[in-house]
C-alpha positions as CSV (number, residue, x, y, z in Angstrom):
1,M,14.1,-59.6,-105.2
2,L,13.9,-55.9,-105.6
3,L,10.9,-54.2,-106.9
4,S,9.9,-51.3,-108.2
5,H,7.3,-48.6,-107.3
6,G,3.8,-49.7,-106.7
7,G,5.1,-53.4,-105.7
8,E,5.9,-54.3,-109.3
9,P,9.0,-56.3,-110.0
10,L,12.4,-55.5,-111.4
11,R,13.9,-58.2,-113.8
12,T,16.6,-60.1,-111.7
13,A,18.8,-62.8,-112.2
14,A,17.6,-65.0,-109.0
15,P,14.9,-67.4,-110.2
16,V,11.5,-67.1,-108.4
17,A,11.0,-70.1,-106.5
18,R,8.2,-72.5,-108.3
19,W,4.8,-72.9,-106.6
20,T,3.2,-76.2,-105.8
21,V,0.3,-78.1,-107.7
22,E,-1.9,-77.2,-104.6
23,Q,-1.2,-73.7,-104.7
24,V,-1.8,-73.1,-108.0
25,L,-5.2,-75.4,-107.7
26,A,-6.1,-73.0,-105.2
27,L,-6.1,-69.9,-107.8
28,A,-8.8,-71.8,-109.6
29,P,-12.2,-69.8,-109.7
30,D,-14.6,-72.9,-109.9
31,E,-14.6,-76.4,-109.7
32,S,-14.9,-76.7,-113.7
33,S,-11.9,-74.4,-114.2
34,R,-9.7,-76.4,-111.9
35,K,-10.6,-79.6,-114.2
36,A,-10.1,-78.2,-117.5
37,G,-6.7,-76.3,-116.2
38,G,-5.8,-79.9,-114.9
39,R,-5.9,-81.3,-118.4
40,L,-3.8,-78.5,-119.7
41,G,-1.1,-79.0,-117.2
42,S,1.1,-81.3,-119.3
43,A,3.9,-80.4,-122.2
44,G,1.7,-81.5,-125.0
45,P,-0.2,-78.6,-125.8
46,W,2.3,-76.4,-125.0
47,S,5.2,-74.5,-127.1
48,G,7.5,-71.4,-127.1
49,G,7.3,-71.7,-123.4
50,G,9.4,-70.5,-120.3
51,C,10.1,-68.3,-117.5
52,D,12.4,-65.7,-116.1
53,G,14.0,-64.2,-112.9
54,S,10.8,-61.6,-112.5
55,G,8.3,-64.1,-111.8
56,A,7.2,-64.2,-115.5
57,V,5.9,-67.4,-117.1
58,W,4.8,-67.6,-120.6
59,G,3.6,-70.3,-123.2
60,L,1.7,-71.0,-126.2
61,C,-1.3,-73.3,-126.1
62,K,-2.7,-74.9,-129.0
63,G,-6.7,-74.6,-129.5
64,S,-9.1,-75.7,-131.5
65,G,-8.1,-72.8,-134.3
66,S,-5.3,-72.5,-136.3
67,R,-3.3,-69.9,-134.0
68,P,-2.3,-71.2,-130.5
69,Y,-3.7,-69.0,-127.4
70,R,-0.9,-66.6,-125.9
71,T,-1.0,-67.1,-122.3
72,V,1.4,-65.1,-120.0
73,V,1.7,-65.2,-116.0
74,D,3.4,-62.8,-113.7
75,T,3.6,-64.7,-110.7
76,T,4.2,-61.8,-108.3
77,G,0.8,-60.4,-108.8
78,P,-0.2,-62.8,-109.9
79,A,-1.7,-61.4,-112.7
80,Y,-2.8,-63.3,-115.8
81,K,-2.9,-62.3,-119.6
82,C,-4.4,-65.1,-122.2
83,S,-5.7,-64.5,-125.9
84,C,-8.7,-66.9,-125.3
85,P,-12.0,-65.6,-124.8
86,S,-13.0,-67.0,-121.3
87,R,-14.0,-64.5,-118.8
88,K,-12.7,-66.4,-115.8
89,F,-9.5,-65.2,-114.1
90,P,-7.1,-67.3,-114.1
91,C,-8.4,-68.9,-117.4
92,K,-7.7,-72.3,-117.9
93,H,-4.6,-71.9,-120.1
94,A,-3.1,-69.8,-117.1
95,L,-4.1,-72.6,-114.8
96,G,-2.6,-75.4,-117.2
97,L,0.5,-73.2,-117.6
98,L,1.4,-72.7,-114.0
99,L,0.7,-76.4,-113.3
100,L,3.1,-77.3,-116.0
101,W,5.4,-74.5,-114.3
102,A,4.9,-76.0,-110.8
103,S,5.7,-79.7,-112.1
104,D,8.1,-80.2,-114.7
105,E,11.1,-77.5,-114.7
106,A,12.6,-79.3,-118.0
107,V,9.6,-77.9,-120.1
108,L,9.5,-74.3,-118.7
109,G,13.0,-73.4,-117.7
110,P,14.6,-69.9,-117.7
111,A,14.5,-68.0,-121.0
112,E,14.4,-64.9,-122.9
113,V,10.9,-63.0,-122.7
114,P,9.4,-63.1,-126.2
115,D,7.9,-59.5,-127.5
116,W,4.3,-60.4,-127.4
117,A,4.5,-61.2,-123.3
118,G,7.2,-58.6,-122.3
119,E,4.8,-55.9,-124.0
120,W,2.0,-57.0,-121.6
121,L,4.6,-57.6,-118.7
122,D,6.2,-54.0,-119.5
123,G,3.0,-52.4,-119.5
124,R,1.8,-53.8,-116.5
125,R,4.4,-52.9,-114.3
126,G,5.0,-49.4,-116.0
127,R,1.7,-48.3,-115.2
128,A,2.2,-49.6,-111.7
129,A,5.0,-47.2,-111.5
130,A,3.3,-44.1,-113.4
131,K,0.8,-44.7,-110.7
132,A,2.8,-44.6,-107.6
133,Q,5.1,-41.3,-108.9
134,P,2.3,-38.4,-108.2
135,E,1.8,-40.4,-104.5
136,A,5.4,-40.4,-103.9
137,A,5.8,-36.7,-105.1
138,A,3.0,-35.8,-102.8
139,G,4.6,-37.6,-99.8
140,G,2.0,-40.5,-100.2
141,A,-0.8,-38.2,-99.1
142,A,-4.4,-39.2,-100.8
143,A,-6.0,-36.9,-102.8
144,G,-9.2,-35.5,-100.9
145,P,-12.7,-35.2,-103.1
146,A,-12.8,-32.1,-105.1
147,D,-15.7,-30.5,-103.6
148,P,-15.8,-31.5,-99.8
149,E,-19.0,-29.6,-99.4
150,A,-20.7,-31.8,-102.2
151,A,-19.7,-34.9,-101.0
152,R,-20.8,-34.1,-97.4
153,R,-24.3,-33.1,-98.9
154,R,-24.3,-36.6,-100.9
155,A,-23.4,-38.4,-97.6
156,E,-26.4,-36.8,-95.8
157,R,-28.8,-37.3,-98.5
158,R,-27.7,-41.0,-98.5
159,A,-28.1,-41.4,-94.6
160,G,-31.5,-40.1,-94.8
161,R,-32.4,-42.8,-97.2
162,I,-30.9,-45.6,-95.2
163,T,-32.8,-44.1,-92.2
164,G,-36.0,-44.4,-94.2
165,G,-35.3,-47.9,-95.4
166,A,-34.4,-48.8,-91.8
167,Q,-37.5,-47.3,-90.2
168,E,-39.6,-49.4,-93.2
169,L,-37.9,-52.6,-92.2
170,E,-38.6,-52.0,-88.4
171,Q,-42.3,-51.9,-89.3
172,R,-42.1,-55.0,-91.3
173,L,-40.1,-56.8,-88.6
174,T,-43.1,-55.5,-86.1
175,D,-45.8,-56.9,-88.4
176,L,-44.2,-60.2,-88.6
177,V,-43.5,-60.7,-85.1
178,R,-47.3,-59.4,-84.3
179,G,-48.5,-61.7,-87.1
180,G,-46.7,-64.6,-85.8
181,L,-43.5,-66.3,-87.3
182,A,-45.9,-69.2,-89.1
183,A,-47.0,-66.2,-91.3
184,A,-43.5,-66.2,-92.8
185,D,-44.1,-69.7,-93.9
186,Q,-47.1,-69.2,-96.0
187,S,-46.4,-65.7,-97.5
188,G,-43.4,-67.2,-99.3
189,Y,-40.3,-65.5,-100.6
190,G,-41.9,-62.8,-102.6
191,L,-42.5,-60.4,-99.9
192,W,-39.0,-60.6,-98.8
193,E,-37.6,-60.1,-102.1
194,E,-39.6,-57.1,-102.5
195,T,-38.5,-55.4,-99.1
196,A,-34.8,-56.5,-99.8
197,A,-35.5,-54.4,-103.3
198,R,-36.6,-51.2,-101.2
199,M,-33.5,-51.8,-98.7
200,V,-31.7,-51.5,-102.3
201,D,-33.5,-48.4,-103.2
202,A,-32.6,-47.0,-99.6
203,Q,-28.7,-47.5,-100.6
204,A,-28.4,-50.2,-97.8
205,P,-27.1,-53.3,-99.6
206,G,-26.0,-54.6,-96.1
207,L,-29.6,-54.4,-94.8
208,A,-30.8,-56.0,-98.3
209,G,-28.7,-59.1,-98.0
210,R,-29.6,-59.6,-94.3
211,V,-33.4,-59.5,-95.5
212,R,-32.9,-61.7,-98.2
213,E,-31.2,-64.5,-95.9
214,L,-34.1,-64.1,-93.5
215,G,-36.9,-65.2,-96.8
216,A,-34.4,-68.3,-97.0
217,I,-34.7,-69.6,-93.7
218,P,-38.4,-71.0,-93.6
219,A,-37.2,-73.5,-96.4
220,S,-34.2,-74.2,-94.1
221,G,-35.4,-77.1,-92.7
222,P,-36.6,-78.6,-89.3
223,G,-36.4,-75.6,-86.4
224,W,-36.5,-72.7,-88.7
225,P,-38.8,-70.9,-86.3
226,A,-36.2,-70.5,-84.2
227,R,-33.6,-69.4,-86.3
228,L,-35.7,-67.0,-88.3
229,L,-36.8,-65.5,-84.8
230,Q,-32.7,-65.4,-84.2
231,E,-31.9,-63.2,-87.4
232,C,-35.0,-61.3,-86.7
233,A,-33.3,-60.1,-83.7
234,L,-30.0,-59.5,-85.2
235,L,-31.7,-57.4,-88.0
236,H,-33.7,-55.3,-85.6
237,L,-30.5,-55.1,-83.1
238,L,-28.9,-53.5,-86.8
239,D,-31.7,-51.2,-87.4
240,T,-32.0,-49.5,-84.0
241,A,-28.4,-48.9,-83.8
242,W,-28.1,-47.2,-87.2
243,L,-31.2,-45.3,-86.1
244,G,-29.4,-44.0,-83.0
245,I,-26.0,-44.1,-84.3
246,D,-24.9,-40.6,-83.1
247,R,-24.8,-42.1,-79.7
248,L,-22.5,-44.7,-80.1
249,P,-18.8,-44.7,-79.7
250,E,-17.1,-44.0,-82.9
251,P,-15.5,-47.8,-83.2
252,L,-19.0,-49.4,-83.4
253,A,-20.4,-46.6,-85.2
254,A,-18.1,-47.4,-87.9
255,T,-19.1,-51.1,-87.3
256,V,-22.8,-50.2,-88.1
257,R,-22.0,-48.2,-91.2
258,T,-20.1,-50.9,-92.5
259,R,-22.7,-53.6,-91.7
260,V,-25.8,-51.4,-93.4
261,G,-23.6,-51.3,-96.4
262,L,-21.7,-47.8,-96.5
263,T,-18.0,-48.1,-97.5
264,S,-15.2,-46.8,-96.0
265,P,-11.6,-45.9,-96.9
266,A,-8.4,-48.0,-95.9
267,D,-7.1,-45.5,-93.9
268,G,-5.3,-47.3,-91.1
269,L,-1.8,-47.3,-90.4
270,P,0.1,-49.9,-93.0
271,V,1.6,-52.8,-91.5
272,R,4.5,-54.2,-93.2
273,D,4.9,-57.9,-92.6
274,R,5.6,-61.1,-94.2
275,W,2.1,-62.3,-94.8
276,L,1.3,-66.3,-95.1
277,V,-1.5,-66.8,-97.4
278,L,-3.8,-69.2,-95.2
279,A,-7.1,-69.5,-97.5
280,Q,-9.1,-68.2,-100.4
281,Y,-12.4,-69.2,-101.3
282,D,-15.5,-67.6,-103.1
283,T,-19.1,-67.0,-102.0
284,P,-22.4,-66.0,-104.0
285,D,-23.8,-62.9,-102.7
286,G,-26.9,-62.1,-104.7
287,R,-25.6,-61.1,-108.2
288,I,-21.9,-60.6,-107.1
289,V,-19.4,-63.2,-106.0
290,T,-17.4,-62.5,-102.8
291,R,-13.9,-63.7,-102.9
292,R,-12.4,-63.8,-99.0
293,I,-8.7,-64.2,-98.8
294,W,-6.9,-65.0,-95.4
295,L,-3.7,-63.9,-94.4
296,Y,-1.4,-64.2,-91.4
297,G,1.5,-61.8,-90.4
298,K,4.6,-63.9,-89.0
299,D,6.0,-60.9,-87.4
300,S,3.2,-59.3,-86.0
301,G,1.0,-62.2,-85.4
302,R,-2.4,-60.2,-87.2
303,T,-4.9,-62.0,-89.3
304,A,-6.0,-60.0,-92.1
305,L,-8.7,-60.4,-94.2
306,L,-8.7,-59.3,-98.0
307,L,-12.2,-59.0,-99.9
308,S,-12.7,-58.7,-103.7
309,F,-15.9,-58.9,-105.8
310,G,-16.7,-60.0,-109.1
311,A,-19.7,-59.2,-111.2
312,A,-21.9,-60.5,-114.1
313,G,-20.7,-63.9,-114.4
314,R,-16.9,-62.8,-113.7
315,S,-14.6,-64.4,-110.9
316,P,-13.1,-61.5,-108.7
317,G,-9.8,-60.6,-109.9
318,Q,-7.4,-60.7,-106.7
319,A,-6.1,-63.9,-106.3
320,L,-3.1,-65.0,-104.5
321,P,-1.9,-68.9,-104.0
322,V,-2.4,-70.7,-100.8
323,G,0.7,-71.4,-98.7
324,V,3.0,-68.6,-100.3
325,T,4.6,-65.7,-98.3
326,L,4.3,-62.1,-99.2
327,D,6.7,-59.2,-97.7
328,A,3.8,-56.6,-98.3
329,E,2.0,-53.6,-96.6
330,L,-1.4,-54.0,-95.5
331,T,-3.9,-51.0,-94.8
332,P,-6.6,-51.9,-92.4
333,Y,-10.5,-50.8,-92.8
334,Q,-12.2,-49.1,-89.9
335,G,-14.7,-50.8,-87.7
336,A,-14.6,-52.4,-84.5
337,G,-13.7,-56.1,-84.6
338,Q,-13.1,-55.8,-88.4
339,L,-10.4,-57.6,-90.0
340,R,-10.4,-56.3,-93.5
341,A,-7.4,-54.7,-95.4
342,E,-6.5,-54.0,-98.3
343,L,-3.2,-54.9,-99.9
344,G,-0.5,-52.4,-100.8
345,A,2.8,-52.8,-102.1
346,Q,4.8,-55.7,-102.2
347,F,8.5,-55.7,-101.8
348,G,9.3,-59.4,-103.0
349,A,8.0,-62.4,-105.1
350,P,5.8,-64.8,-103.4
351,V,8.0,-67.3,-101.5
352,P,6.4,-70.9,-100.7
353,S,6.2,-71.3,-97.2
354,G,4.3,-73.4,-94.9
355,T,5.1,-72.5,-91.5
356,P,1.5,-72.4,-89.7
357,P,0.4,-69.8,-87.3
358,R,1.1,-70.4,-83.7
359,G,-2.5,-71.5,-82.8
360,S,-4.5,-72.0,-80.0
361,T,-7.0,-74.7,-77.9
362,T,-10.6,-75.3,-79.4
363,A,-11.8,-73.3,-75.9
364,A,-9.5,-70.6,-76.3
365,A,-11.1,-70.2,-79.8
366,A,-14.3,-70.2,-78.8
367,A,-13.6,-67.3,-76.0
368,A,-12.1,-65.2,-78.8
369,Y,-15.2,-65.4,-80.9
370,G,-17.1,-64.3,-77.8
371,R,-15.0,-61.4,-77.3
372,A,-15.2,-60.3,-80.8
373,L,-18.7,-60.3,-80.7
374,R,-18.5,-57.7,-78.0
375,D,-17.4,-55.3,-80.6
376,D,-19.6,-56.7,-83.5
377,P,-22.7,-58.2,-82.8
378,W,-23.6,-59.3,-86.0
379,L,-20.2,-61.3,-86.8
380,E,-21.0,-64.7,-88.1
381,S,-17.1,-66.3,-87.1
382,W,-14.0,-65.3,-86.3
383,P,-10.7,-66.8,-87.6
384,A,-8.8,-69.2,-85.5
385,T,-5.8,-71.6,-85.7
386,L,-6.4,-74.9,-83.3
387,R,-3.0,-76.3,-82.5
388,E,-2.7,-80.4,-81.9
389,V,-6.4,-81.4,-82.7
390,I,-7.6,-84.8,-84.3
391,P,-10.9,-84.9,-86.4
392,V,-13.2,-87.4,-84.8
393,P,-16.6,-88.6,-85.9
394,S,-19.6,-87.2,-83.5
395,G,-23.2,-88.5,-84.4
396,D,-24.1,-87.7,-87.7
397,G,-21.4,-84.8,-87.9
398,W,-17.6,-84.2,-87.0
399,Q,-15.9,-82.5,-84.3
400,L,-11.8,-81.4,-83.8
401,A,-11.2,-82.6,-80.6
402,D,-8.0,-81.3,-78.4
403,A,-5.3,-84.1,-78.3
404,T,-4.3,-83.1,-74.7
405,G,-7.7,-81.8,-73.7
406,G,-11.2,-82.3,-72.8
407,T,-12.9,-79.9,-75.1
408,A,-13.7,-79.9,-78.9
409,L,-15.6,-77.9,-81.6
410,P,-18.1,-79.2,-83.9
411,V,-17.3,-78.9,-87.7
412,V,-19.7,-76.9,-89.4
413,P,-22.8,-78.6,-91.4
414,S,-21.8,-76.8,-94.6
415,A,-18.3,-78.4,-94.7
416,L,-19.4,-82.0,-94.4
417,S,-20.3,-82.4,-97.8
418,R,-16.8,-80.8,-99.0
419,P,-14.1,-83.0,-100.3
420,G,-12.0,-80.7,-98.0
421,L,-13.1,-82.7,-94.6
422,W,-11.8,-86.3,-96.1
423,K,-8.7,-84.5,-97.1
424,L,-8.3,-83.3,-93.5
425,V,-9.1,-86.8,-91.9
426,A,-6.6,-88.5,-94.4
427,L,-3.8,-86.0,-93.4
428,S,-4.6,-86.4,-89.5
429,G,-4.6,-90.3,-89.8
430,G,-5.7,-90.1,-86.2
431,A,-2.8,-87.9,-85.4
432,P,-2.6,-84.4,-84.3
433,V,-3.0,-81.6,-86.9
434,T,-2.8,-78.0,-87.0
435,V,-6.2,-76.4,-88.6
436,F,-7.0,-72.9,-89.7
437,G,-10.5,-71.9,-90.6
438,E,-13.5,-69.8,-88.7
439,C,-14.8,-70.4,-85.7
440,G,-18.9,-69.1,-85.1
441,H,-22.0,-70.1,-83.5
442,R,-22.3,-72.9,-85.8
443,G,-19.2,-74.7,-85.2
444,F,-15.8,-74.5,-86.8
445,D,-15.1,-73.9,-90.5
446,P,-11.7,-75.7,-91.7
447,L,-9.8,-74.1,-94.3
448,A,-6.4,-75.0,-94.3
449,A,-4.4,-77.6,-92.2
450,W,-0.8,-78.4,-91.6
451,A,0.2,-81.9,-90.8
452,D,3.1,-81.9,-88.2
453,G,0.3,-80.3,-85.7
454,S,3.3,-77.9,-84.3
455,D,3.6,-74.5,-84.2
456,G,7.0,-73.8,-85.7
457,G,8.2,-76.1,-87.9
458,A,7.9,-76.2,-91.7
459,A,5.3,-77.9,-93.2
460,E,3.2,-77.7,-96.4
461,T,-0.3,-75.8,-96.4
462,V,-3.3,-78.0,-97.5
463,P,-6.2,-76.2,-98.7
464,L,-9.3,-77.8,-97.4
465,I,-11.5,-75.7,-99.5
């Protein structure tokens, strides 16, 4: 299917492939939305619905008022529009509509787009085309700052504030070590929060986030002094790296700038590929929610990470159904060891596809994480696909053991209480499976799985988070 400028679809006669129920549920911003959307996934509350070849799905959902809610979804984004007052994206009505579309072709079949849905669709696609036209006229070159000298002075002032914050934080860490780690348990969380606030004032949100993590360690259970010492050492390393950033090689300096909280543009060379959506999950980060979306390029073999953020109780706007493949461009960010990229133009509607990445052994995954640490010592984990592993119990936890070798990786403690672990165990049934996740110093966090355990056959992607 052809697209207009900016990755927006043109109307075509060929129908867009329908998603699976699992792919729809993976878009839910939280568990309550997932349950509420499931209750609206039947034909009962819906009327005036349909879909077309451009990827649009629409319908009227009966609510508590006299007028039904108008819901429309552009599955090529995906993007959502609903007349309900919910601040979640997608809302329960959009989820219910997509569940109905995924499971019942008879109810939501091809139809003419109604005016109320077509107005939003045309406006959305028109804005994307208008935005792309100036870039095309300029040869795709991004406009620079209006006043480069003013921008340079602002950057210098911020760097000076961060340096002051890093020096203050170094003194705080020195006092902590000199007074003994036991004092951290007695002083409570207030002192750490005060220090984090000082880092926010210094415009170093990366340092502030790490300070808040330090404050939570004394209440994290047995063995906390060792964990606190480890995290203090990493924070000290980041402080000293910033204070001596002029002496660092540029790739490592870019990583340090990212870690302290300085944003950098996505200015790498765009990579067009068929990107498989491996996983999507949200994590709270202070007052914001961070959404992570992992992609795998089927032709390039690259793994990429999309980040988006939501504030004030709102879920991040960017969402992609797990298990679909996008023909799209990604633009990488700077920084050694960083996988973050920005999603650019899409050249077709998402296509359901479950072919997993090639994968490797558990030993190779651990070695890859070790190599990544050389470029980014503050790296918590590294993406990895494990081929032909079997989930087996180990003491009070679980591990993923190579089916043909003698090595294994422990499953991270945070995954032991999630339903996804039992979904993985049931999917395996004692047989080898292919598992994608994040490999770090705490173990392996499984995020998606494929039942065939092979590296080339088609299989449905099963989200585990």
